[in-house]
N, C-alpha and C positions, 0 to 999 in steps of 0.2 A: 516442564511445563503443563500445564491441558489445553486444550484445542478447542473450537467452535468453529462450524460453518454458516453462511448464510449467503443464500441467494436472491438479488435484486432484478427483479423485472420488471419496466414502466406499466406493462402490460396488465398487470395485476393489481389493482388498485382500489381503496377500499372506501375512499371518499373524497373530494374535496375539503381543502383545508380551509374553512372562517375564519377572518383574522381576527371576531370576537373569542375565538378560542383564546387568545394572549392578554384575558383581559386582568382586571386587578379590581378592590375592594377598596375603598376609604370607607370606616364608618367612626361614627363622633365617641370616640371610647378612647381613652387614656391619653397621651401623646401623640395622637395620629395625626388629628388637624391643631390643636394649638401646642408649641415646640416641637411643631414637625413641618406641616405642608406651610404653617402660617404662623409667621414669629416676625410681629413690625420693627421689634428692636436690635434684630440682627443686623449683620452688617450687608449681608446679602440681599437683603430683603428690597423688594422692587416697592410701585407706589403705592399698591395692594396689600401690602405685608407679606406676601408671599416670597417665600427662601430661595432665593433662584441656585442655592449649589443644590437644592432639592429638585426643583425641576429642573433642572440639566441630568439628576441621576435618573428620573424619572422617564425622561426624553428615552435614555440610553439604555432604560431598560427593555423600553419597547411594547409599553401596556396601550391597548388600542380601544378596550370600551372598561369605564370602570361604575360600578354597582356602588349605589350612593343613597342614603346615609345610614344605612347597616342594614343586615345586622339587627342584632337583640336592641338595640339603639330604637329603631323604627316603630316598634310595638307600643311605645310611649310617646313619641314624637308626634308635634301639632306642629305643620306645616307652616302654619301663618306667624307662626314666631319666627322666623327663618326669612323675613321679606319685610321690605321695607325700611325708614331709617334705623341706623345702628343705635341711636341713641336711646329709641321706643321702643327696642325689640324685649322682652321679658326671660330674666334670668329661669329657668327652671329647673324641678328635680333629675338628674335621669335614674331610672329605676333601675335599668339593665346592669348598671355599671356602678349605682351608687357616685354619682358624682354630679357637680353644679355644672349645666351647660346653658353658656354665656348666650348663644345664639350670634353673635360677632363673625362667625361664615357661616353662609347660608347658601339657597338657593344662586341667587344669584352669582355671587364671589364664587362658590364650589365651579359654577358653568366658566367665570372666567379663566379660572385655575386650569380647569382641561380645554380650555384653547392654549393654554400656555404651553401643557404639556403634549397635547397632540392627541387628546383622546375623545372619544364621544361617552354620554351619560345614559346611565344604565339607572335609572329610578326607582324605585323603594315607595311602595304606599303603605299606610298604618294600615292591617286586618287585625291587630290585637284588641287597642281600645276604642277602635275607630272601627268606619267599615265604607259602605258603598257611597254615602253621599259627599265624604271627605275626602274620596279619591278622585271624586267625577270635578269637583271643587280647585284641584288640585295640577288635571290633565287639563282643564280650562286654561287657568292659568298658564300653563306653560306652553300650550298649545295653538290655544285660538290665538292667529294673526288682531282681530281686537271686534269693536264695537260688543262686550258683556262687560257687566260689571266686574268681571274677575281678568280678565285680558287687558281692561281697563287700566286694574289696578296694575298690572306688571306693565305696562306700558308707564305709568306714571312714575313706577320703582326704577326706568333709566332704563327697558329691555324693551325696544320697542317692537323688534322681531322676535317671534318666537321660536324658545326653547329649541321645538321642536325634537321632542324628546321621542324615540321611535321605542326602544326596549324596556318594558314596566314589570316590576317585580311584586305581587298579589300578596304581600306580607312577607314574613321571615318565619320560617322555623316552627309554622303553627301543631307541630305535632309534638313538641319540646314541652314538658311540664314547667319547665322555665321559665317560659315565653309570657309574659302580659297576654291575655287575652287568650292562651291554648283553649285547645276545644276537640273534641272529636272529627275526627277526617269523614264525617257525614257532615256536621254544622258547617267545618272548614269548606268543605267542597259546596255545598250549597250557597254559600258566601262568597267564594270565591268567584264561582258561575254567576251569583247575580253582578259579581261588581264587576265582572271581564264583558259579561253583554253589555252593560250599560257604557265601560268604557268605548267598546267596538261603536256604541251608537253617537259617540262623540268624535271619535276618531279611528275611523276602520283601520288606516296601516298602521296601528299600535302590532307591537308585537309581545307578546303576555307569557308571563315564567309563573307557573301555579308550585306551589311549594313542596314537594317531596319531602324524605326523610332527612331527618337531620343528621344521620348516620346509618349505618349499617346493621351496628347491634341494635337500634331500640326494637323494643319490643313490637311493636307495630310499623315495623320495614315491610314492606310486603303489601300488606292488606291495607296499609296508609293510601301508598301506590295506586292500587285497583279502587279503593273507594272514591279519590277525591277524580280521578281522573273518570268515573264513571258519572259521574255530576257536571265536571269540567272539559269533558273529551271534544267535545266542538268550538269549544271557548278560548283556548290558550293554543301556544306554541311550542311551549316549553314545559317539563316538569324540573324543578331544581333538584342536584346531588350534590351534600355537603359532607364532606370527609377530613378526617385528621389524624395524622400518626404520630408515635414518638416511641421512644426506644424503651423501653418497661422492663423492668428486673433486671437488667445488664442481656437481656435478649437480645444482642444484636443480629444473631443468625434471621430471625423472624424481624427483625426492624428494615432489615436492606430486601424483606421481600415483600414490604408494605404492596406496590403495586399490584402484587396477585390478588389484595383484597381491592383494590379500586378495580380491577377489569371483574371480578366478579360483581362488585355491586353494580357498573355498569351495566355489565349483562341481563344481570335480574330486571334491573328499572326495565331496560328494552324489553325484556318477554315480557314483562307486568302492563308494560302500555298496549305491545303489540294485542297481546291477550284481550285488552280493552277493547281496543279498536275492533279485533274482529269476530266479538261476542255483539259489537253496535255496526258488522258489514260496512265497517268503513273502509276507507280505502288512504285516509289520510294517516299521516306517520307523525309521531310526538317526538320530537327532539329534545337531547338533555343540555340544559346550562348547570352546568358542574359549578355553580357560584360561590362555591366554598371549597377551595381546598388549601392543605400546606403541611407542613412539621409543624406539630405545637404540644407541650410538656404539658398538657392541662393540670397532671397530677400535681407540677407544682404551683399551680395558680392555686389550687384550693386551701385555703388556711395560712396562706403567706404573704402575697401583697392584695388580699381581695377587701376591699374600702367597706366597713363596719360603722353601724355607730348612728343614732336618729338625729346628732347635732354636728356629724361628721362626713360633708359631702362638699370636699375639695373640685375644686377646676383643674382639672388635666395630670389627675395623678399618673405615678407611672404606674403602668400594666401590662401584663402579658409582652414583656418586651424579653423575649426569646433571646439570647445569644446563640448562633447556629456554628456548628461542626462541619468538619467534611463528612463521615458519616452525615449530618442532618442534609448536606448539597446531594451528597450522593441518594440516595433516597427521594430528594426534591426530583433530580431529574429523570429518576427514575417514573414519578408520579406522571410528568409531563412525555415521556415516553408513552404511559397506558393512553391517556387524553389526545395525542395524535392516531392510535392505532384504534381508534373508536370518530375515527374524523368523521363516520359518516352519520352519525348519529349524537354525538358531543360535539354540540357544532356555536357552545356560550361555555367560555371558564373564564373564571374569576379568584385568581390569588388573592388570598386574605391574610395578611392586609399588605399595605405597599410600605409606611415608613413606623418605625419606632414599635409597634406593635403587631407580635410575629410575623416581621416584617423585611424585606431583603433589603432597606436604606433606614438608617439607625442616625440619630441626629444627638445634639450636645444645644442646650441651650446657650446661645452666642458662642458657640464652637462651630465643631466640624460636621460635616454630613460624611458616613462611610459606605461601602459598598461590605452584605455581609457577606458569607459562604454561598449563600442561596441565589444570590445578585447572576452569577454567572452563569447558571442552567440557564434561567429565565432570558436573559438579554440574549445567550446567545441565536438560541434556539427560538426564539422572536421572532431572530432575523434570520435566519438561514433556512427555516420552516416554511416551504413556500409551494404551492400548486398541489398535489393530493401526495396524501397519506397510501405507501404499498402494502400490499399484503406480503409479508416477508415468510421465505422458507428458512426456519433457524434450528438447528441441529447445536444445540448445549448439552454439557453436562450438567449433573442437576444435585441439588443437597438435600438434607433432610432438614425444618425446622418445625419446631415446638408449634406452633399457630397454622401453618398453611400447609402443612405436610412437604411433599417432596417437592421441589421449585427449581425452577433454570439457574446455571449460575450467572448466563448470560440474558440480559434481556434486550431489545432493540426494537428499533425503527428506521425507519427513510420514508425521506420525503422527495419528490421529482416535478421540476415546474418543464412544460413545457417548450412554455414560452421561451424563457430563456437560458433553456438548457441543462440549469442548477439542479443537482441532486446534493443531496445530505442526509448522514446515516448517525443515529443519534444511541450510542450504546451505554450499560453498568456492566461493572463485573461485579456480583456480588461476594464474593469471595471474599475473606476477611486473611489468606495466608498466601492463596499461589495469584501470579501473573495468569493471564488467559490469552493465547494466540489466537485471535480470528482470523479466517480465512473467507474472503467474502467475494464472492463470483458476481461484478459487476457489467461483464459479457454486454447485458441485454442492454445497456446505457449507453454502448458506441462506443468513439472515441474520447474517451474524456480523460484530464489528469485531476492529481490533486489542488484544492487552492488555497484550501485552509486547515488545520487540525487542533483542537482542543484537549486536553486530561486536564480536570480537577482529582488531586487525591496527594496523599500527604504521607510520611510515614508514620505520625501521630493522628488518627483519625477522628481524633477530638479536637486538635485546633481551630482557632477561630480565631475571627477578625473583632478585633475592641479599640474598643477608644484610645488603651495604651498603645497598641499593636495596628492597626487599622488594616493593614495589608498585607497580616504575617499569612495568608489563605490567596491566591488566585489561580488563574489556570493558565496550562504553557503549552506548547506546542507539544504534538506527539512525536519522536523523534525517530521511530519502530516503522513507521507507515512505508509501506513500500506498494509499488501497484506496477505491473507487469504483463503483459498479454491478457488483457480482461480480467486477472486476479487482481487485487488488493489483501495486505496482510494487514493488522496492526493487533499489537502486545498493550492490553489493558492490565494496570497494575491492581496489585489485591485493591476493593475497595474503593474504586473509582469510577468516575463520567467522563463520557468523551463525546466528542463533533467532530463528526467529519462534513468538508463539504466538497464537493465533487462537481467540473463544469466542463 
């Protein structure tokens, strides 16, 4: 049996964990909104048509801030379509996902749903086919208490108090040629700066996210960030990162090391942002909003369930409904470890997405809602990771991967909350064949005991939860955990994710 060693000391702090790190993402895409969170005819639907079974699962998941309404969708979106009397809202063609948007669920309805699930709104503005004026109109509609044309329109539409939205995204993936309104870093940076300045004139308290690269393998990666921040450094609070991972060509070893790529992605963006700050002689630090991340089998989408044809614009088609396995959940949990390891600079993140579309929650029209395998690492990490992320000393055996070279078999992060005395350790074993016993020095935490243990693993690493077998995969207590004289030991099965709570 292979072994690894880990030391936890609460004096070595990486950064305070912001609750926005456990955010989500709802896009008008496929069955996410319609037949996902909203299904008026469902037996659990409330008076507004929202599925109560989904609300319960989203609350259990523990998402804090939810990015909306896109995503690629936002670059062709006219926000005015989504407010006012439903019967007067226009049906529009969504070019991003080749669908028809009915606008039955818009800003007011979604805000009400957020109140039900206990999350805050992070709103994206359209800088693809629209610009500064439309962004200012939306901000006025949403955040000004009253006394102006647009704020009074909001009040007439049933929302007397402002939405008071703090987080705003300045467009979406503007580096991508697939994006409506795609433009160069120079052109986008100028538009984003102009829009940000205007928004701050209207509401100085907004937090603004400028578009970074949509993937680390984009040909413009690095230079895009440099040029965009050259224009916007003084105007914004965050730059975004987006990353999706999938197993390719049966290379499970590289797939299990996906978080190594996320680590490098984050480190490169931080270095680029700090370089721009140094050139500008600025003491300001730009944080990262990792507002799209997940396991997504993108290669399966192309040519399979992609909607096409000028006379074919369905409402809420089944798109991107990945079924997640045990190995997907282990990689997913490892990505959360990566985010926590960078808590000093990654202070906002959004799991993309929440329901049906590459999601931890699945639904069937008129039927049940259930948890995918990826539900468990998110819900447990969101609940247990509190206080500060700690800098760990980890000694792990390594293995060779085709994509990332030599990487550790074990990855881990620990958190500590001095106020309640609680600590948590999150670990993955990337080995496909061997269990690994990890010895953890926890003497620095004082006199603690083990409060909870959770491990997600299975003899079949491709086992999944489906409509037919909704509870095939779950987490179980790790019975190998032992704690004595300031030393904790735990055995991690092959291809596993684990969480330990101490207090």
